[in-house]
C-alpha positions as CSV (number, residue, x, y, z in Angstrom):
1,M,-8.9,7.4,6.5
2,E,-7.1,10.7,6.6
3,F,-3.4,10.3,6.9
4,V,-1.2,13.1,8.2
5,E,2.4,13.3,6.8
6,N,5.3,15.0,8.6
7,G,8.4,14.5,6.7
8,Q,8.8,10.7,6.3
9,D,6.5,10.0,9.2
10,I,2.8,9.1,8.6
11,Y,0.1,9.2,11.3
12,L,-3.5,8.2,11.5
13,P,-5.0,10.8,13.9
14,N,-7.4,9.7,16.5
15,S,-8.9,12.0,19.3
16,D,-9.8,9.0,21.5
17,P,-7.2,8.9,24.3
18,A,-7.7,5.2,24.6
19,V,-6.3,4.6,21.2
20,T,-2.5,4.7,20.9
21,T,-1.4,6.0,17.5
22,V,1.4,4.3,15.7
23,R,3.9,5.9,13.3
24,G,4.2,4.8,9.8
25,Y,6.6,6.1,7.2
26,K,7.1,6.9,3.5
27,R,10.7,7.4,2.4
28,F,12.8,7.2,-0.7
29,M,16.0,5.2,-1.3
30,V,18.2,6.5,-4.0
31,G,21.0,4.3,-5.5
32,L,23.7,5.9,-7.6
33,D,26.1,3.8,-9.7
34,I,29.0,5.9,-10.8
35,A,30.3,5.5,-14.4
36,Q,33.6,3.6,-14.6
37,G,35.2,2.7,-17.9
38,V,32.5,1.9,-20.5
39,D,29.8,2.1,-17.8
40,R,27.2,4.9,-17.6
41,T,26.2,6.7,-14.4
42,A,22.7,5.5,-13.4
43,Y,20.3,6.1,-10.5
44,T,17.2,4.3,-9.2
45,I,14.7,5.5,-6.6
46,I,12.7,3.0,-4.5
47,R,9.7,4.2,-2.5
48,D,9.7,2.5,0.9
49,E,6.4,2.8,2.8
50,R,4.4,1.4,5.6
51,Y,1.1,2.9,6.7
52,P,-0.8,2.7,10.0
53,R,-4.2,1.0,10.1
54,Y,-6.8,-0.2,12.5
55,S,-6.8,-3.9,13.5
56,D,-10.0,-5.9,14.0
57,T,-9.9,-4.9,17.7
58,G,-9.9,-1.2,16.9
59,H,-6.3,-0.6,17.9
60,Q,-3.8,0.9,15.5
61,E,-1.1,-1.2,14.0
62,L,1.4,-1.0,11.1
63,G,0.2,-2.4,7.8
64,P,2.5,-4.4,5.5
65,R,5.7,-2.9,4.2
66,K,5.7,-2.0,0.5
67,R,8.8,-1.2,-1.6
68,T,8.4,-0.1,-5.2
69,V,10.9,1.0,-7.8
70,V,9.4,4.3,-8.9
71,T,12.0,5.7,-11.3
72,A,15.4,4.8,-12.9
73,A,17.5,6.6,-15.5
74,H,20.9,7.1,-16.9
75,I,22.7,10.5,-16.4
76,P,24.5,12.0,-19.4
77,P,28.4,12.1,-19.2
78,M,29.7,15.1,-17.3
79,S,32.4,16.1,-14.9
80,Y,32.3,14.7,-11.4
81,D,31.8,18.2,-10.0
82,H,28.7,18.7,-12.2
83,L,27.5,15.2,-11.4
84,A,27.7,16.0,-7.7
85,Q,25.5,19.1,-8.3
86,V,23.0,17.0,-10.3
87,T,22.9,14.6,-7.4
88,R,22.4,17.4,-4.9
89,N,19.5,18.7,-7.1
90,L,18.0,15.2,-7.2
91,M,18.0,14.9,-3.4
92,K,16.5,18.4,-3.2
93,D,13.6,17.5,-5.5
94,P,10.4,18.6,-3.6
95,N,8.8,15.1,-4.3
96,I,11.4,13.4,-2.1
97,A,13.4,16.1,-0.2
98,G,13.4,15.6,3.6
99,R,12.7,11.9,3.4
100,A,15.3,10.6,0.9
101,Y,18.4,8.6,1.5
102,L,21.3,8.1,-0.9
103,A,23.6,5.2,-1.4
104,V,26.6,5.8,-3.7
105,D,28.9,3.3,-5.4
106,A,32.2,4.2,-3.7
107,S,34.3,1.6,-5.6
108,G,37.2,2.9,-7.6
109,V,36.5,6.5,-8.9
110,G,33.4,6.5,-6.6
111,R,35.7,7.4,-3.7
112,A,36.7,10.7,-5.2
113,F,33.2,11.4,-6.2
114,C,31.9,10.9,-2.7
115,D,34.5,13.4,-1.4
116,I,33.1,15.9,-3.9
117,L,29.6,15.2,-2.5
118,N,30.9,16.1,0.9
119,T,31.9,19.5,-0.3
120,K,28.3,20.0,-1.5
121,S,26.9,18.9,1.9
122,V,25.0,15.9,0.4
123,L,24.6,13.2,3.1
124,H,25.1,9.7,1.7
125,T,26.1,6.1,2.4
126,R,29.3,4.9,0.8
127,V,29.1,1.4,-0.6
128,Q,32.2,-0.4,-1.9
129,M,31.2,-3.4,-4.0
130,T,33.6,-6.3,-3.3
131,G,34.1,-9.8,-4.4
132,G,32.5,-12.6,-2.5
133,D,29.6,-12.3,-0.1
134,A,31.0,-9.7,2.4
135,D,28.8,-7.2,4.3
136,N,30.7,-5.1,6.9
137,E,31.6,-1.6,7.8
138,V,35.1,-0.1,8.0
139,R,36.5,3.4,8.7
140,E,39.2,5.1,6.7
141,R,40.2,8.7,7.4
142,D,37.2,8.7,9.9
143,V,34.9,8.0,7.0
144,R,32.6,5.0,7.1
145,F,32.5,2.6,4.2
146,N,30.1,-0.3,3.7
147,N,31.9,-3.2,2.0
148,V,29.3,-5.3,0.4
149,G,29.8,-8.2,-2.0
150,K,28.3,-7.6,-5.4
151,V,26.9,-11.2,-5.3
152,R,25.1,-10.3,-2.1
153,L,23.7,-7.1,-3.6
154,L,22.4,-8.6,-6.8
155,S,21.1,-11.8,-5.1
156,A,19.2,-9.8,-2.6
157,I,17.3,-7.7,-5.1
158,N,16.7,-10.7,-7.4
159,S,15.2,-12.6,-4.4
160,A,13.1,-9.5,-3.4
161,F,11.5,-9.3,-6.9
162,H,10.7,-13.0,-6.8
163,T,9.1,-13.0,-3.3
164,G,7.2,-9.7,-3.9
165,E,9.2,-7.7,-1.3
166,L,10.0,-5.4,-4.1
167,T,7.8,-4.5,-7.1
168,L,8.2,-2.4,-10.2
169,G,6.2,0.8,-10.8
170,E,5.6,2.4,-14.2
171,F,8.5,4.5,-15.5
172,E,10.3,5.0,-18.8
173,A,13.3,2.7,-18.1
174,R,11.2,-0.1,-16.7
175,D,11.8,-2.5,-19.5
176,L,15.5,-1.7,-19.6
177,L,15.8,-2.5,-15.8
178,L,14.0,-5.8,-16.4
179,Q,16.4,-6.7,-19.3
180,E,19.4,-5.9,-17.1
181,L,18.2,-8.0,-14.2
182,E,17.5,-10.9,-16.5
183,S,20.9,-10.6,-18.1
184,F,22.8,-11.6,-14.9
185,E,24.3,-15.0,-14.8
186,A,25.9,-16.8,-11.9
187,D,29.1,-18.8,-12.1
188,I,31.5,-20.5,-9.8
189,S,35.2,-19.4,-10.0
190,K,38.1,-21.8,-9.7
191,G,38.5,-20.7,-6.1
192,G,35.0,-21.8,-5.4
193,R,33.4,-18.4,-5.2
194,M,30.2,-17.4,-6.9
195,T,30.4,-14.6,-9.4
196,I,27.6,-12.7,-11.1
197,D,28.0,-10.8,-14.3
198,G,25.5,-9.3,-16.7
199,G,24.7,-6.6,-19.2
200,T,22.6,-5.9,-22.3
201,D,23.3,-5.0,-25.9
202,F,23.2,-1.3,-24.7
203,G,26.0,-1.7,-22.1
204,H,26.7,-2.9,-18.6
205,A,23.9,-3.4,-16.1
206,D,24.2,0.1,-14.6
207,I,20.6,0.7,-13.7
208,A,20.3,-2.8,-12.1
209,V,23.3,-2.1,-9.9
210,S,21.9,1.3,-8.9
211,A,18.6,-0.5,-8.0
212,A,20.5,-3.0,-5.9
213,L,22.3,-0.2,-4.0
214,A,18.9,1.5,-3.3
215,F,17.4,-1.8,-2.1
216,Y,20.4,-2.5,0.1
217,L,20.0,0.9,1.7
218,S,16.4,0.2,2.5
219,D,17.5,-2.7,4.7
220,H,20.5,-1.0,6.2
221,R,20.3,-1.0,10.0
222,S,21.1,2.7,10.4
223,V,18.5,4.1,7.9
224,G,16.4,6.6,9.7
225,A,19.3,8.1,11.7
226,A,19.2,11.3,9.6
227,I,17.5,12.8,6.6
228,G,18.3,15.6,4.3
229,E,21.5,17.7,4.2
230,T,24.1,18.4,6.8
231,M,27.6,19.8,7.0
232,L,29.2,16.5,7.5
233,A,27.3,15.7,10.7
234,G,27.9,12.0,10.0
235,Y,26.8,9.1,7.8
236,W,23.8,6.7,8.0
């Protein structure tokens, strides 16, 4: 079967007017965890794809959805302005440009970093990690923030790996990501809330958090509203 790609859209052409073609997709979710304290800045890219196929009756339908972690890495220490430029370059990489979405940890210093991203016209989703199990959107200064509980983020990606919704590809930091994911431990606070903490001998679980951000974005209801760069046209 010869697939045709147009940006993130994937088609299976058919000249028969009786066959209705369906639109699949291949897009990339980028999660960026900003360094705070002893943490290191890390990013993860998840390939999210679903291809059209023919059913037993000869009609086109969408095949199963497949999400795969295709790369993850730490970024060397640098100023936030330089980091914003590195992030811009990452989103402009020809392998993902035009079909990539970015989720940024906007907690703490991440707020200021996101403002710098705006000056470089990098479209992104701001995610503030909170305590508990929250998942809601708020607006401040006409800017949309997604407040998501860290427990929810990490529980979701852990469940996805166990159910097969998310798989691991082959990349250099693969084993480190696995170690970080396995390091998380759940506990119940005195107030009755679940908390999750983790880390390895090499530091905090930065890559695992960036992966959780990317996976969260893949299920965000407004993904698909816009792709690429814009002069502050809006947020996903």
